[in-house]
All heavy atoms as an XYZ file, in Angstrom:
841
protein
N       0.849     -1.186      0.002
C      -0.053      0.028     -0.023
C       0.820      1.225     -0.006
O       1.897      1.392     -0.681
N       0.392      2.219      0.775
C       1.002      3.488      0.756
C       2.455      3.470      1.327
O       3.262      4.070      0.899
C       0.150      4.478      1.664
C       0.645      5.926      1.736
C       0.683      6.557      0.431
C      -0.314      6.635      2.655
N       2.651      2.563      2.412
C       3.988      2.483      3.039
C       4.972      1.963      2.074
O       6.024      2.452      2.018
C       3.851      1.595      4.276
C       3.272      2.318      5.475
C       3.202      1.303      6.694
C       3.910      3.478      5.864
N       4.675      0.917      1.266
C       5.539      0.349      0.285
C       5.905      1.401     -0.777
O       6.995      1.429     -1.316
C       5.002     -0.894     -0.308
C       4.860     -2.027      0.611
C       3.706     -2.017      1.566
O       2.633     -1.281      1.156
O       3.727     -2.545      2.640
N       4.904      2.191     -1.175
C       5.083      3.154     -2.298
C       6.010      4.231     -1.838
O       6.575      4.963     -2.658
C       3.745      3.667     -2.736
N       5.977      4.569     -0.502
C       6.795      5.708     -0.009
C       8.263      5.531     -0.229
O       8.888      6.546     -0.423
C       6.540      5.861      1.502
N       8.762      4.225     -0.312
C      10.161      4.115     -0.598
C      11.108      4.384      0.539
O      11.684      3.525      1.105
N      11.285      5.576      0.853
C      12.243      6.119      1.810
C      11.865      5.639      3.308
O      10.764      5.747      3.633
C      12.379      7.632      1.830
C      13.725      8.172      1.579
C      13.517      9.703      1.623
O      13.331     10.233      0.624
O      13.796     10.228      2.716
N      12.812      5.066      4.050
C      12.614      4.661      5.338
C      12.044      5.806      6.235
O      11.133      5.554      7.018
C      13.842      4.122      6.027
C      14.148      2.747      5.499
O      13.239      2.025      4.905
O      15.331      2.275      5.657
N      12.683      6.931      6.103
C      12.210      8.126      6.920
C      10.738      8.540      6.681
O       9.910      8.736      7.557
C      13.197      9.275      6.650
C      13.042     10.422      7.721
C      14.235     11.446      7.577
C      14.237     12.427      8.688
N      15.237     13.342      8.566
N      10.482      8.521      5.272
C       9.053      8.857      4.932
C       8.066      7.792      5.478
O       6.994      8.066      5.911
C       9.027      8.919      3.387
C       7.671      9.379      2.826
C       7.129     10.669      3.445
C       7.811      9.543      1.261
N       8.499      6.556      5.271
C       7.503      5.388      5.760
C       7.302      5.568      7.308
O       6.199      5.341      7.758
C       8.224      4.112      5.500
C       7.884      3.583      4.188
C       8.278      2.201      4.022
N       9.776      2.247      3.535
C      10.486      1.260      3.175
N      10.033      0.038      3.274
N      11.613      1.518      2.762
N       8.333      6.002      8.064
C       8.181      6.083      9.501
C       7.274      7.195      9.744
O       6.352      7.074     10.655
C       9.639      6.494     10.040
C       9.620      6.373     11.532
C      11.070      6.618     12.020
C      11.197      6.606     13.489
N      12.538      6.783     13.973
N       7.309      8.338      9.086
C       6.385      9.485      9.279
C       4.999      9.084      8.934
O       4.052      9.467      9.684
C       6.845     10.670      8.409
C       8.053     11.383      8.920
N       8.053     12.011     10.231
C       9.307     11.575      8.481
C       9.275     12.584     10.401
N       9.963     12.299      9.408
N       4.771      8.364      7.819
C       3.412      7.872      7.463
C       2.882      6.979      8.527
O       1.689      7.058      8.911
C       3.443      7.260      6.067
C       3.772      8.324      5.000
C       2.074      6.541      5.799
C       4.038      7.757      3.598
N       3.755      6.035      9.028
C       3.267      5.084     10.074
C       2.797      5.904     11.264
O       1.701      5.573     11.881
C       4.354      4.098     10.429
C       3.887      2.918     11.266
C       4.971      1.860     11.502
N       5.327      1.343     10.195
C       6.583      1.317      9.732
N       7.641      1.766     10.580
N       6.992      0.710      8.648
N       3.603      6.868     11.673
C       3.184      7.675     12.902
C       1.910      8.411     12.574
O       1.091      8.628     13.543
C       4.319      8.661     13.275
C       5.485      7.915     13.961
C       6.766      8.294     13.765
C       5.265      7.012     14.975
C       7.827      7.682     14.337
C       6.322      6.295     15.561
C       7.660      6.731     15.243
O       8.550      6.066     15.916
N       1.748      8.839     11.501
C       0.449      9.690     11.062
C      -0.697      8.726     11.196
O      -1.714      9.236     11.812
C       0.544     10.201      9.619
C      -0.660     10.839      9.104
C      -0.785     12.210      9.803
C      -0.426     11.193      7.595
N      -0.584      7.483     10.804
C      -1.763      6.590     10.865
C      -1.944      6.214     12.387
O      -3.153      6.160     12.749
C      -1.494      5.374     10.050
C      -1.726      5.522      8.571
C      -0.769      5.370      7.639
C      -3.115      5.931      8.199
C      -1.097      5.507      6.290
C      -3.322      6.094      6.835
C      -2.393      5.914      5.913
N      -0.895      6.078     13.093
C      -1.071      5.772     14.607
C      -1.780      6.929     15.251
O      -2.633      6.714     16.046
C       0.256      5.511     15.173
C       0.847      4.158     14.727
S       2.575      3.907     15.315
C       2.486      4.090     17.129
N      -1.450      8.166     14.970
C      -2.002      9.393     15.590
C      -3.491      9.390     15.132
O      -4.382      9.668     16.005
C      -1.341     10.652     15.082
C      -0.018     10.830     15.689
O       0.338     10.081     16.683
O       0.783     11.693     15.162
N      -3.787      9.141     13.841
C      -5.130      9.231     13.332
C      -6.007      8.130     14.066
O      -7.154      8.371     14.536
C      -5.156      8.974     11.887
C      -6.609      9.023     11.215
C      -7.218     10.372     11.453
C      -6.380      8.792      9.693
N      -5.500      6.928     14.243
C      -6.234      5.840     14.960
C      -6.368      6.177     16.368
O      -7.607      6.039     16.881
C      -5.396      4.615     14.926
C      -6.068      3.396     15.538
C      -5.264      2.057     15.394
O      -4.180      2.147     14.993
O      -5.817      1.008     15.752
N      -5.461      6.805     17.041
C      -5.644      7.193     18.465
C      -6.698      8.342     18.640
O      -7.619      8.306     19.463
C      -4.381      7.737     18.954
C      -4.352      7.948     20.487
C      -2.910      8.264     20.976
O      -2.242      8.966     20.307
N      -2.659      7.726     22.224
N      -6.770      9.243     17.609
C      -7.768     10.348     17.605
C      -9.093      9.808     17.439
O     -10.117     10.119     18.133
C      -7.432     11.325     16.495
C      -8.349     12.489     16.287
C      -8.359     13.401     17.459
C      -8.090     13.140     15.006
N      -9.388      8.852     16.479
C     -10.606      8.208     16.263
C     -11.102      7.448     17.542
O     -12.239      7.605     17.927
C     -10.507      7.263     15.076
C     -10.383      7.984     13.698
C     -10.102      6.948     12.653
C     -11.597      8.818     13.386
N     -10.237      6.644     18.096
C     -10.607      5.861     19.283
C     -10.918      6.805     20.426
O     -11.908      6.468     21.139
C      -9.453      4.881     19.627
C      -9.381      3.712     18.783
C      -8.170      2.795     19.065
O      -7.456      3.082     20.073
O      -8.040      1.742     18.434
N     -10.260      7.884     20.608
C     -10.564      8.818     21.784
C     -11.848      9.422     21.544
O     -12.472      9.984     22.536
C      -9.451      9.736     21.930
O      -9.350     10.712     20.929
N     -12.432      9.403     20.376
C     -13.780     10.030     20.139
C     -14.834      8.877     19.849
O     -15.934      9.209     19.195
C     -13.702     10.876     18.819
C     -13.027     12.272     19.271
O     -13.565     13.063     20.010
N     -11.744     12.429     18.736
N     -14.456      7.681     20.391
C     -15.543      6.688     20.310
C     -15.710      5.942     18.974
O     -16.717      5.131     18.814
N     -14.840      6.094     18.105
C     -14.889      5.398     16.838
C     -14.126      4.021     16.958
O     -13.018      4.003     17.535
C     -14.333      6.202     15.686
C     -14.153      5.387     14.366
C     -15.023      7.541     15.538
N     -14.782      3.058     16.571
C     -14.196      1.657     16.566
C     -13.885      1.174     15.181
O     -14.528      1.651     14.219
C     -15.181      0.676     17.293
C     -15.677      1.070     18.626
C     -14.566      0.645     19.683
N     -15.095      0.958     21.018
C     -14.642      2.003     21.755
N     -13.716      2.849     21.271
N     -15.063      2.263     22.956
N     -12.915      0.203     15.075
C     -12.556     -0.364     13.758
C     -13.274     -1.618     13.598
O     -13.499     -2.446     14.512
C     -11.035     -0.577     13.773
C     -10.385      0.748     13.840
C     -10.601     -1.424     12.583
C      -8.832      0.566     14.009
N     -13.771     -1.895     12.355
C     -14.444     -3.136     11.931
C     -13.553     -3.662     10.882
O     -13.431     -3.225      9.759
C     -15.902     -2.815     11.314
C     -16.484     -3.980     10.601
C     -16.831     -5.157     11.555
O     -17.305     -4.938     12.658
N     -16.643     -6.411     11.109
N     -12.917     -4.848     11.212
C     -12.049     -5.608     10.366
C     -12.292     -7.080     10.587
O     -11.915     -7.592     11.612
C     -10.562     -5.238     10.670
C      -9.493     -5.838      9.545
C      -9.775     -5.171      8.268
C      -8.716     -5.663      7.242
N      -8.919     -5.192      5.977
N     -12.787     -7.683      9.573
C     -13.108     -9.176      9.713
C     -11.938    -10.004      9.237
O     -11.093     -9.471      8.430
C     -14.386     -9.392      8.807
O     -15.448     -8.656      9.104
N     -11.897    -11.216      9.655
C     -10.968    -12.200      9.139
C     -11.751    -13.359      8.434
O     -12.847    -13.566      8.760
C     -10.159    -12.802     10.310
C      -9.260    -11.796     10.965
C      -8.660    -12.381     12.186
N      -9.674    -12.207     13.174
C      -9.624    -12.602     14.369
N      -8.464    -13.260     14.870
N     -10.538    -12.497     15.269
N     -11.060    -14.024      7.448
C     -11.774    -15.108      6.769
C     -12.337    -16.105      7.803
O     -11.615    -16.475      8.782
C     -10.638    -15.679      5.924
C      -9.689    -14.540      5.671
C      -9.732    -13.769      6.964
N     -13.497    -16.475      7.625
C     -14.217    -17.389      8.529
C     -15.089    -16.815      9.514
O     -15.953    -17.415     10.168
N     -14.936    -15.473      9.849
C     -15.726    -14.759     10.761
C     -17.239    -14.772     10.216
O     -17.448    -14.665      9.086
C     -15.354    -13.266     10.924
C     -14.027    -13.192     11.795
O     -13.624    -14.168     12.329
O     -13.509    -12.068     11.846
N     -18.145    -14.788     11.141
C     -19.521    -14.546     10.784
C     -19.689    -13.127     10.261
O     -19.188    -12.247     10.916
C     -20.450    -14.822     11.967
C     -21.888    -14.866     11.712
C     -22.322    -16.160     10.933
C     -23.723    -16.252     10.718
N     -24.071    -17.152      9.639
N     -20.473    -13.014      9.162
C     -20.710    -11.553      8.623
C     -21.312    -10.666      9.619
O     -22.352    -11.107     10.184
C     -21.445    -11.706      7.352
C     -21.779    -10.344      6.760
C     -22.351    -10.470      5.330
N     -23.590    -11.160      5.266
C     -24.735    -10.642      4.903
N     -24.750     -9.371      4.506
N     -25.837    -11.349      4.808
N     -20.890     -9.469      9.749
C     -21.530     -8.500     10.596
C     -22.474     -7.694      9.666
O     -22.067     -6.905      8.939
C     -20.458     -7.571     11.230
C     -21.113     -6.607     12.200
O     -22.044     -5.962     11.952
N     -20.417     -6.360     13.337
N     -23.753     -7.900      9.821
C     -24.759     -7.326      8.921
C     -24.765     -5.819      9.005
O     -25.052     -5.145      8.002
C     -26.197     -7.912      9.196
C     -26.299     -9.376      8.921
N     -26.663     -9.868      7.700
C     -26.078    -10.497      9.646
C     -26.642    -11.132      7.640
N     -26.345    -11.567      8.856
N     -24.572     -5.260     10.261
C     -24.694     -3.832     10.412
C     -23.520     -3.104      9.790
O     -23.673     -1.973      9.394
C     -24.865     -3.497     11.899
C     -26.136     -3.762     12.446
C     -26.161     -3.212     13.913
C     -27.582     -3.363     14.400
N     -27.693     -2.917     15.755
N     -22.301     -3.634      9.963
C     -21.128     -2.850      9.705
C     -20.324     -3.294      8.471
O     -19.291     -2.786      8.155
C     -20.180     -2.823     10.921
C     -20.874     -2.312     12.108
C     -20.886     -3.073     13.278
C     -21.588     -1.082     12.150
C     -21.465     -2.583     14.436
C     -22.151     -0.639     13.197
C     -22.129     -1.332     14.370
N     -20.869     -4.308      7.724
C     -20.163     -4.777      6.546
C     -21.020     -4.694      5.267
O     -22.243     -4.805      5.401
C     -19.818     -6.338      6.657
S     -18.545     -6.538      7.884
N     -20.369     -4.426      4.168
C     -21.096     -4.419      2.888
C     -20.587     -5.460      1.987
O     -19.323     -5.495      1.799
C     -20.950     -2.966      2.231
C     -21.668     -2.946      0.929
C     -21.550     -1.520      0.264
O     -21.246     -0.573      0.907
N     -21.754     -1.485     -1.107
N     -21.453     -6.341      1.438
C     -20.998     -7.466      0.645
C     -20.652     -6.920     -0.815
O     -21.449     -6.213     -1.432
C     -22.029     -8.579      0.586
C     -21.587     -9.621     -0.454
C     -22.337     -9.149      1.937
N     -19.441     -7.204     -1.274
C     -19.075     -6.817     -2.553
C     -19.211     -7.987     -3.503
O     -19.813     -7.800     -4.545
C     -17.534     -6.433     -2.569
C     -17.252     -5.256     -1.795
S     -18.226     -3.742     -2.144
C     -17.572     -3.363     -3.776
N     -18.777     -9.208     -3.226
C     -18.881    -10.356     -3.976
C     -19.386    -11.493     -3.248
O     -19.042    -11.626     -2.061
C     -17.496    -10.659     -4.729
C     -17.129     -9.671     -5.723
C     -15.784    -10.050     -6.449
O     -15.607    -11.219     -6.707
O     -14.962     -9.184     -6.541
N     -20.072    -12.404     -3.856
C     -20.483    -13.668     -3.206
C     -19.718    -14.777     -3.817
O     -19.572    -14.913     -5.011
C     -22.029    -13.847     -3.398
C     -22.870    -12.867     -2.602
C     -24.305    -12.868     -3.024
N     -25.131    -12.012     -2.169
C     -25.042    -10.715     -2.096
N     -24.265    -10.083     -2.947
N     -25.820     -9.991     -1.274
N     -19.158    -15.568     -2.918
C     -18.232    -16.791     -3.316
C     -19.077    -18.029     -3.014
O     -19.338    -18.362     -1.770
C     -16.991    -16.631     -2.498
C     -16.102    -17.895     -2.950
C     -16.213    -15.331     -2.737
N     -19.355    -18.817     -4.046
C     -20.110    -20.001     -3.815
C     -19.180    -21.123     -3.102
O     -18.068    -21.241     -3.381
C     -20.637    -20.528     -5.144
C     -21.711    -19.642     -5.739
C     -22.283    -20.195     -6.998
O     -21.852    -21.307     -7.441
O     -23.161    -19.531     -7.598
N     -19.911    -21.922     -2.234
C     -19.229    -22.861     -1.520
C     -20.125    -24.054     -1.376
O     -21.368    -23.905     -1.282
C     -18.680    -22.401     -0.161
O     -18.024    -23.525      0.542
C     -19.735    -21.934      0.700
N     -19.629    -25.246     -1.412
C     -20.458    -26.531     -1.147
C     -20.429    -26.855      0.330
O     -21.015    -27.817      0.747
C     -19.837    -27.647     -1.996
N     -19.823    -26.107      1.121
C     -19.625    -26.332      2.587
C     -20.719    -25.401      3.263
O     -20.553    -24.328      3.476
C     -18.210    -25.875      3.097
C     -17.959    -26.229      4.501
O     -19.022    -26.619      5.265
O     -16.821    -26.105      5.017
N     -21.743    -26.138      3.902
C     -22.867    -25.330      4.530
C     -22.289    -24.531      5.830
O     -22.890    -23.564      6.185
C     -23.768    -26.376      4.867
C     -23.152    -27.716      4.879
C     -21.975    -27.530      3.821
N     -21.130    -25.040      6.365
C     -20.632    -24.404      7.502
C     -20.022    -22.964      7.239
O     -19.991    -22.133      8.084
C     -19.490    -25.181      8.100
C     -19.876    -26.662      8.547
C     -20.261    -26.754     10.007
O     -19.612    -26.047     10.776
O     -21.043    -27.614     10.350
N     -19.689    -22.759      5.999
C     -19.147    -21.487      5.608
C     -20.161    -20.481      5.159
O     -19.819    -19.262      4.976
C     -18.134    -21.613      4.340
C     -16.867    -22.319      4.799
C     -15.983    -22.365      3.542
C     -14.567    -22.934      3.899
N     -13.709    -22.871      2.752
N     -21.423    -20.858      5.066
C     -22.498    -19.986      4.537
C     -22.525    -18.714      5.416
O     -22.576    -18.816      6.653
C     -23.814    -20.626      4.530
C     -24.993    -19.778      4.085
N     -25.069    -19.447      2.716
C     -25.907    -19.151      4.775
C     -26.098    -18.590      2.601
N     -26.560    -18.402      3.841
N     -22.523    -17.544      4.756
C     -22.637    -16.236      5.430
C     -21.483    -15.909      6.266
O     -21.610    -15.101      7.236
C     -23.994    -16.084      6.201
C     -24.417    -14.695      6.355
O     -24.221    -13.876      5.399
O     -25.024    -14.383      7.304
N     -20.301    -16.474      6.008
C     -19.049    -16.134      6.760
C     -18.180    -15.314      5.652
O     -18.339    -15.413      4.513
C     -18.329    -17.291      7.230
O     -17.886    -18.186      6.080
C     -19.126    -18.029      8.243
N     -17.256    -14.612      6.239
C     -16.290    -13.763      5.432
C     -15.316    -14.612      4.640
O     -14.691    -15.383      5.187
C     -15.601    -12.792      6.331
C     -14.603    -11.959      5.566
C     -16.611    -11.851      7.093
N     -15.246    -14.396      3.345
C     -14.265    -15.114      2.543
C     -13.015    -14.172      2.408
O     -11.861    -14.701      2.590
C     -14.852    -15.204      1.073
N     -13.227    -12.816      2.313
C     -12.167    -11.893      2.198
C     -12.575    -10.488      2.714
O     -13.752    -10.171      2.476
C     -11.791    -11.697      0.768
C     -10.403    -12.082      0.328
C     -10.136    -12.007     -1.176
N     -11.105    -12.351     -2.248
C     -11.660    -13.468     -2.426
N     -11.522    -14.504     -1.720
N     -12.474    -13.681     -3.512
N     -11.788     -9.832      3.360
C     -11.983     -8.449      3.840
C     -11.193     -7.618      2.814
O     -10.011     -7.793      2.556
C     -11.489     -8.142      5.163
O     -11.579     -6.796      5.546
N     -11.970     -6.653      2.208
C     -11.235     -5.741      1.216
C     -10.949     -4.377      1.661
O     -10.380     -3.618      0.976
C     -12.173     -5.757     -0.024
C     -12.390     -6.965     -0.765
C     -13.229     -6.895     -1.990
C     -13.192     -8.041     -2.854
N     -13.678     -7.887     -4.169
N     -11.422     -4.058      2.916
C     -11.168     -2.724      3.420
C     -11.488     -2.811      4.914
O     -11.812     -3.792      5.455
C     -12.084     -1.726      2.817
O     -13.465     -1.874      3.281
N     -11.171     -1.683      5.597
C     -11.473     -1.495      7.050
C     -12.623     -0.660      7.179
O     -12.803      0.422      6.555
C     -10.282     -0.976      7.711
O      -9.129     -1.814      7.539
C     -10.456     -0.871      9.246
N     -13.534     -0.961      8.109
C     -14.725     -0.210      8.438
C     -14.600      0.543      9.655
O     -13.707      0.233     10.539
N     -15.364      1.599      9.965
C     -15.404      2.307     11.125
C     -16.798      2.559     11.598
O     -17.704      2.800     10.797
C     -14.620      3.638     10.849
C     -13.224      3.521     10.519
C     -12.896      3.506      9.179
C     -12.194      3.458     11.465
C     -11.555      3.355      8.792
C     -10.936      3.308     11.047
C     -10.619      3.230      9.731
N     -17.063      2.536     12.858
C     -18.366      2.752     13.477
C     -18.224      3.441     14.809
O     -17.272      3.301     15.483
C     -19.174      1.418     13.527
C     -18.633      0.369     14.500
C     -19.096      0.292     15.838
C     -17.579     -0.480     14.096
C     -18.590     -0.563     16.769
C     -17.109     -1.389     15.098
C     -17.576     -1.414     16.332
O     -17.080     -2.353     17.177
N     -19.392      3.977     15.287
C     -19.441      4.502     16.574
C     -20.762      3.999     17.205
O     -21.802      3.996     16.518
C     -19.490      6.092     16.497
O     -19.632      6.594     17.871
C     -20.531      6.665     15.692
N     -20.614      3.515     18.400
C     -21.731      2.797     19.136
C     -22.362      1.878     18.177
O     -21.886      0.869     17.816
C     -22.682      3.817     19.761
C     -22.065      4.642     20.842
C     -23.034      5.612     21.479
O     -24.170      5.347     21.514
O     -22.397      6.604     22.030
N     -23.686      2.134     17.689
C     -24.379      1.179     16.837
C     -24.509      1.779     15.423
O     -25.278      1.284     14.665
C     -25.682      0.838     17.474
C     -25.548      0.093     18.781
C     -26.955     -0.343     19.286
C     -26.716     -1.025     20.609
N     -27.911     -1.771     20.981
N     -23.777      2.802     15.036
C     -23.958      3.477     13.792
C     -22.663      3.319     12.910
O     -21.570      3.758     13.327
C     -24.318      4.882     14.012
C     -24.641      5.623     12.789
C     -25.036      7.105     13.128
N     -23.753      7.798     13.395
C     -23.312      8.855     12.866
N     -24.057      9.327     11.848
N     -22.114      9.352     13.019
N     -22.795      2.687     11.727
C     -21.629      2.682     10.900
C     -21.273      3.976     10.300
O     -22.097      4.841      9.949
C     -22.072      1.739      9.703
C     -23.515      1.813      9.705
C     -23.987      2.140     11.146
N     -20.000      4.293     10.260
C     -19.492      5.547      9.658
C     -19.020      5.171      8.241
O     -19.402      5.793      7.199
C     -18.318      6.153     10.451
C     -18.711      6.521     11.922
C     -17.472      6.982     12.594
C     -19.683      7.701     11.871
N     -18.124      4.136      8.091
C     -17.721      3.568      6.860
C     -17.849      2.139      6.945
O     -17.191      1.492      7.833
C     -16.252      4.013      6.570
C     -16.162      5.534      6.459
C     -15.764      3.321      5.287
C     -14.737      6.067      6.351
N     -18.553      1.496      6.103
C     -18.716     -0.012      6.121
C     -17.486     -0.748      5.585
O     -16.908     -0.235      4.689
C     -19.946     -0.411      5.257
C     -21.210      0.128      5.981
C     -22.513     -0.432      5.111
N     -23.626      0.206      5.586
C     -24.375     -0.190      6.539
N     -24.076     -1.250      7.256
N     -25.515      0.431      7.000
N     -17.220     -1.831      6.241
C     -16.142     -2.700      5.790
C     -16.612     -3.391      4.493
O     -17.727     -3.828      4.482
C     -15.758     -3.791      6.823
C     -14.751     -4.792      6.352
C     -14.429     -5.760      7.296
O     -15.234     -6.018      8.274
O     -13.553     -6.583      7.200
N     -15.805     -3.467      3.460
C     -16.153     -4.121      2.265
C     -15.608     -5.455      2.351
O     -14.478     -5.748      2.609
C     -15.613     -3.420      1.056
C     -15.946     -1.913      0.935
C     -15.199     -1.288     -0.276
C     -17.429     -1.724      0.845
N     -16.518     -6.517      2.112
C     -16.160     -7.942      2.189
C     -16.689     -8.752      1.009
O     -17.579     -8.392      0.392
C     -16.665     -8.502      3.515
C     -18.238     -8.504      3.609
C     -16.010     -7.879      4.735
C     -18.747     -9.347      4.690
N     -15.994     -9.963      0.906
C     -16.600    -11.028      0.069
C     -17.108    -12.059      1.051
O     -16.536    -12.238      2.039
C     -15.482    -11.614     -0.887
C     -14.985    -10.634     -1.889
O     -15.633     -9.703     -2.162
O     -13.951    -10.978     -2.480
N     -18.347    -12.626      0.679
C     -18.928    -13.556      1.634
C     -19.223    -14.928      0.978
O     -19.462    -14.910     -0.258
C     -20.210    -12.903      2.233
C     -21.302    -12.786      1.138
C     -20.695    -13.690      3.419
N     -19.138    -15.973      1.740
C     -19.478    -17.236      1.173
C     -20.990    -17.414      1.166
O     -21.628    -17.041      2.145
C     -18.870    -18.337      2.070
C     -17.397    -18.531      1.915
C     -16.521    -18.286      2.888
C     -16.841    -19.123      0.671
C     -15.089    -18.507      2.804
C     -15.519    -19.288      0.532
C     -14.633    -18.993      1.543
O     -13.354    -19.236      1.422
N     -21.492    -18.034      0.117
C     -22.897    -18.509     -0.046
C     -22.939    -19.946     -0.298
O     -22.330    -20.354     -1.310
C     -23.574    -17.609     -1.181
C     -24.951    -18.078     -1.407
C     -23.455    -16.163     -0.874
N     -23.673    -20.634      0.494
C     -23.817    -22.020      0.330
C     -24.534    -22.452     -0.925
O     -25.664    -21.913     -1.159
C     -24.522    -22.700      1.651
C     -24.742    -24.195      1.455
C     -23.760    -25.031      1.276
C     -26.055    -24.644      1.475
C     -24.030    -26.418      1.205
C     -26.345    -25.939      1.303
C     -25.372    -26.776      1.146
O     -25.622    -28.133      1.057
N     -23.931    -23.393     -1.664
C     -24.628    -23.798     -2.934
C     -24.273    -25.324     -2.902
O     -23.116    -25.602     -3.181
C     -24.145    -23.173     -4.073
C     -24.892    -23.605     -5.366
C     -24.501    -22.768     -6.599
N     -25.151    -23.383     -7.767
C     -24.725    -23.181     -8.882
N     -23.612    -22.400     -9.178
N     -25.367    -23.576     -9.986
N     -25.267    -26.171     -2.682
C     -25.047    -27.688     -2.608
C     -24.357    -28.134     -3.977
O     -24.656    -27.471     -5.034
C     -26.377    -28.199     -2.480
C     -27.287    -27.136     -2.104
C     -26.685    -25.938     -2.583
N     -23.614    -29.121     -3.871
C     -22.975    -29.730     -5.075
C     -23.939    -30.145     -6.050
O     -23.809    -30.075     -7.328
C     -21.963    -30.796     -4.696
N     -25.163    -30.634     -5.603
C     -26.190    -31.118     -6.490
C     -26.643    -30.029     -7.457
O     -27.016    -30.121     -8.581
C     -27.347    -31.706     -5.728
C     -27.092    -32.969     -5.035
O     -25.924    -33.647     -5.375
O     -27.779    -33.398     -4.144
N     -26.805    -28.802     -6.866
C     -27.299    -27.554     -7.588
C     -26.276    -27.247     -8.698
O     -26.626    -26.880     -9.766
C     -27.449    -26.454     -6.671
N     -24.997    -27.490     -8.480
C     -23.944    -27.237     -9.554
C     -24.153    -28.207    -10.676
O     -24.174    -27.799    -11.807
C     -22.576    -27.403     -8.946
C     -22.147    -26.322     -8.136
C     -20.722    -26.478     -7.620
O     -19.891    -27.079     -8.322
O     -20.478    -25.984     -6.471
N     -24.456    -29.500    -10.374
C     -24.666    -30.506    -11.418
C     -25.886    -30.176    -12.227
O     -25.872    -30.308    -13.536
C     -24.836    -31.865    -10.785
C     -23.486    -32.524    -10.274
C     -23.732    -33.789     -9.612
C     -22.546    -34.322     -8.922
N     -22.665    -35.488     -8.127
N     -26.944    -29.701    -11.559
C     -28.179    -29.437    -12.236
C     -27.907    -28.192    -13.272
O     -28.412    -28.232    -14.371
C     -29.279    -28.974    -11.351
C     -29.801    -30.115    -10.532
C     -30.933    -29.696     -9.496
O     -31.376    -28.572     -9.630
O     -31.232    -30.404     -8.576
N     -27.187    -27.094    -12.831
C     -26.854    -26.042    -13.616
C     -26.051    -26.529    -14.848
O     -26.335    -26.099    -16.000
C     -26.109    -25.003    -12.846
O     -26.833    -24.630    -11.705
C     -25.790    -23.780    -13.654
N     -25.031    -27.382    -14.632
C     -24.204    -27.841    -15.766
C     -25.064    -28.632    -16.785
O     -24.792    -28.571    -17.879
C     -23.069    -28.698    -15.153
C     -21.927    -27.876    -14.493
C     -20.941    -28.734    -13.735
O     -20.936    -29.923    -13.968
O     -20.194    -28.232    -13.013
N     -25.970    -29.423    -16.243
C     -26.788    -30.333    -17.064
C     -27.727    -29.483    -18.009
O     -28.004    -29.766    -19.212
C     -27.632    -31.310    -16.253
C     -26.778    -32.357    -15.611
C     -27.539    -33.254    -14.633
O     -28.739    -33.034    -14.456
O     -26.872    -34.060    -14.057
N     -28.182    -28.325    -17.462
C     -29.115    -27.502    -18.214
C     -28.311    -26.774    -19.393
O     -28.948    -26.367    -20.384
C     -29.728    -26.421    -17.275
C     -30.762    -27.062    -16.489
C     -31.340    -25.937    -15.505
C     -32.319    -26.530    -14.476
N     -32.831    -25.543    -13.566
N     -27.016    -26.500    -19.191
C     -26.196    -25.823    -20.218
C     -25.967    -26.659    -21.350
O     -26.056    -27.314    -22.165
C     -24.981    -25.274    -19.633
C     -25.192    -24.296    -18.592
C     -23.902    -23.829    -17.916
O     -22.874    -24.348    -18.137
O     -23.940    -22.934    -17.122
């Protein structure tokens, strides 16, 4: 990301401190970070689904496949929704039916 593009060690250090200061400022004003990991149950309030990833595993249904960004919220109100890809269960039999129709 931005740190890799900065190149210079001194510049990277300044950018890192800037982000740390920004995070501290947000937290001191009641803003929380929303960052999911693969396999987490989807947070309906604070996440926005970008892509649906089909899976034959019913255990993965409605869980996070990938987090594409970081979200921010305060109390129960989203400020910026986290963008995620989510697993959607699709039985293997349904795949065969679709292939047979084509």
